[in-house]
C-alpha positions as CSV (number, residue, x, y, z in Angstrom):
1,M,-6.6,-9.6,-17.2
2,F,-5.6,-6.1,-18.3
3,P,-3.0,-7.4,-21.2
4,D,-2.2,-4.1,-22.4
5,L,-1.0,-2.6,-18.7
6,D,2.2,-4.4,-18.7
7,W,3.3,-2.4,-15.5
8,L,0.0,-3.6,-13.8
9,H,1.5,-7.0,-14.2
10,L,4.6,-6.0,-12.6
11,T,3.0,-4.3,-9.9
12,G,1.0,-7.4,-8.9
13,F,4.4,-9.2,-9.1
14,I,6.3,-7.0,-6.6
15,H,3.5,-5.8,-4.4
16,D,4.4,-7.7,-1.5
17,L,8.3,-7.5,-1.7
18,G,8.5,-5.2,1.3
19,K,7.8,-8.2,3.5
20,V,11.5,-8.8,3.1
21,M,11.8,-6.4,6.0
22,S,10.8,-9.6,8.0
23,I,13.8,-11.5,7.3
24,W,15.7,-8.6,8.5
25,G,14.4,-8.9,11.8
26,E,11.8,-6.3,11.7
27,P,8.7,-7.5,14.1
28,Q,5.5,-8.6,12.2
29,W,3.5,-5.7,13.5
30,S,5.9,-3.4,11.5
31,T,5.8,-5.4,8.4
32,V,2.6,-6.9,7.7
33,G,-1.3,-6.2,8.7
34,D,-3.5,-3.3,7.7
35,T,-2.4,0.1,7.0
36,F,-3.9,3.5,8.3
37,V,-3.5,7.0,8.5
38,V,-1.2,8.6,11.6
39,G,-1.8,12.1,12.7
40,C,-5.6,11.9,12.9
41,E,-8.3,9.9,14.9
42,F,-8.1,6.1,14.3
43,A,-10.8,5.0,12.0
44,P,-13.3,2.7,13.4
45,S,-12.8,0.0,10.7
46,I,-9.2,-0.4,11.8
47,V,-9.1,-4.3,12.7
48,Y,-8.7,-4.6,16.5
49,S,-8.3,-0.9,17.0
50,E,-10.1,-1.1,20.4
51,T,-7.1,-3.1,21.7
52,T,-4.3,-2.1,19.4
53,F,-4.3,1.4,20.1
54,K,-5.6,1.4,24.1
55,D,-2.0,2.5,25.1
56,N,-1.0,4.8,22.4
57,P,-0.6,8.5,23.5
58,D,-1.9,9.8,20.4
59,L,-5.7,8.9,21.7
60,N,-5.1,11.7,24.5
61,N,-3.3,14.3,22.2
62,S,-5.8,16.7,20.8
63,K,-3.5,17.4,18.0
64,Y,-4.0,13.9,16.6
65,N,-7.4,12.5,17.9
66,T,-9.5,14.5,15.8
67,K,-11.1,13.8,12.5
68,Y,-8.8,15.9,10.6
69,G,-5.8,15.8,12.9
70,I,-2.9,17.5,11.4
71,Y,-4.6,17.6,8.0
72,E,-6.8,19.9,6.0
73,A,-10.1,18.6,4.3
74,N,-9.4,17.0,1.1
75,C,-5.8,17.4,1.4
76,G,-5.0,14.4,-0.7
77,M,-3.7,10.8,-0.1
78,N,-0.2,11.6,-0.8
79,N,-0.1,14.1,1.8
80,L,-0.9,11.6,4.3
81,M,1.6,10.0,6.7
82,M,0.9,6.4,6.5
83,S,1.6,3.7,9.3
84,W,4.7,1.8,8.7
85,G,4.5,-1.6,6.8
86,H,5.7,-3.5,3.6
87,D,3.4,-1.4,1.6
88,E,4.9,1.9,2.7
89,Y,8.1,0.2,2.6
90,M,8.1,-0.9,-0.9
91,Y,6.4,2.4,-2.1
92,Q,9.4,4.4,-0.7
93,V,12.0,2.2,-2.2
94,L,10.3,2.5,-5.7
95,K,9.9,6.1,-5.3
96,N,13.3,6.9,-4.3
97,H,14.8,4.5,-7.1
98,G,13.1,6.4,-9.8
99,S,10.7,3.6,-10.9
100,T,8.8,4.4,-13.9
101,I,5.8,2.4,-12.8
102,P,2.6,4.8,-13.1
103,D,1.5,6.4,-10.1
104,I,-1.5,4.2,-10.2
105,G,0.7,1.1,-9.8
106,L,2.8,2.7,-7.1
107,N,-0.3,3.7,-5.2
108,C,-1.8,0.2,-5.7
109,I,1.4,-1.1,-3.8
110,R,1.1,1.8,-1.1
111,F,-2.6,1.5,-0.6
112,H,-3.2,-2.2,-0.9
113,S,-3.4,-3.0,2.8
114,F,-5.1,0.1,3.7
115,Y,-8.5,-1.6,4.3
116,P,-10.0,1.1,6.4
117,W,-9.9,3.3,3.4
118,H,-10.7,0.8,0.3
119,T,-12.9,-1.5,2.0
120,G,-14.1,0.3,5.4
121,G,-15.1,3.6,3.8
122,D,-12.9,5.6,6.3
123,Y,-10.9,8.7,5.6
124,D,-12.8,9.9,2.4
125,H,-12.8,13.3,4.1
126,L,-9.1,13.5,3.3
127,C,-9.4,12.4,-0.3
128,T,-9.4,14.4,-3.5
129,D,-11.3,13.3,-6.5
130,V,-7.9,11.7,-7.9
131,D,-7.6,9.8,-4.9
132,R,-11.3,8.5,-5.6
133,T,-10.5,7.4,-8.9
134,M,-7.3,5.7,-7.3
135,K,-9.3,4.0,-5.0
136,D,-11.3,2.2,-7.7
137,W,-7.9,0.9,-9.2
138,V,-6.6,-0.3,-5.6
139,T,-10.0,-2.0,-5.1
140,K,-9.7,-3.8,-8.6
141,F,-6.0,-4.7,-7.7
142,N,-7.1,-6.3,-4.4
143,Q,-9.5,-8.4,-6.1
144,H,-6.3,-10.4,-7.4
145,D,-4.5,-10.4,-4.0
146,L,-5.8,-12.0,-0.9
147,Y,-7.3,-15.5,-1.4
148,T,-7.0,-15.8,-5.0
149,K,-4.0,-17.8,-5.3
150,S,-4.5,-20.8,-7.9
151,T,-3.5,-24.3,-6.7
152,V,-2.0,-24.5,-10.2
153,L,1.7,-23.1,-10.2
154,P,3.0,-21.5,-13.2
155,D,6.3,-22.4,-14.7
156,P,8.6,-19.9,-13.2
157,E,11.4,-20.7,-16.2
158,K,8.6,-19.7,-18.6
159,L,7.6,-16.4,-16.8
160,K,11.0,-15.4,-15.8
161,P,12.1,-13.4,-19.2
162,Y,8.7,-11.5,-19.4
163,Y,9.1,-10.4,-15.6
164,E,13.0,-9.6,-16.3
165,S,12.0,-7.5,-19.3
166,L,9.3,-5.7,-17.1
167,I,11.7,-4.8,-14.3
168,A,14.3,-3.6,-16.8
169,K,11.9,-1.6,-18.3
170,Y,10.3,-0.1,-15.1
171,I,13.0,-0.5,-12.2
172,P,16.1,-0.5,-14.1
173,G,19.6,-0.9,-12.2
174,K,20.5,-2.0,-8.8
175,V,17.7,-1.2,-6.3
176,K,18.7,0.3,-2.9
177,W,16.7,-1.7,-0.5
């Protein structure tokens, strides 16, 4: 799939590497799970939202509990503060490293667990037209993520040179985790 987009192959290969936080002692709630926007009302499609946020003081803060909260209409996804998790962590690592993975790939990493947006249909009021195009890419990307694993395992030694070359091309040097 997408044979000419080698950066997308690398994106798929590394997109969940942020889960390394769990072996550093970070709790599961801050490492895995769906992500969402902070600074505005919690979207109805957030999984377990009625129990997850019941003690969250933002529910009673008029600055954060409205449709727009601290944001302006159509302010753009890159201006939103996201909940912390493996997606945001890996995105920040790559941005701070100076990765040359195109923005589409970086945003697939950052937003692939943002189900309230790309599956639930929430937060469109904060999006730009560029974000809506990006959403199409994230949706395509996610078709190859959850529940798409094969029972036939590839030979890692055969794949290693290919992915090493992509890492050298798009994430050269020593990464600061």
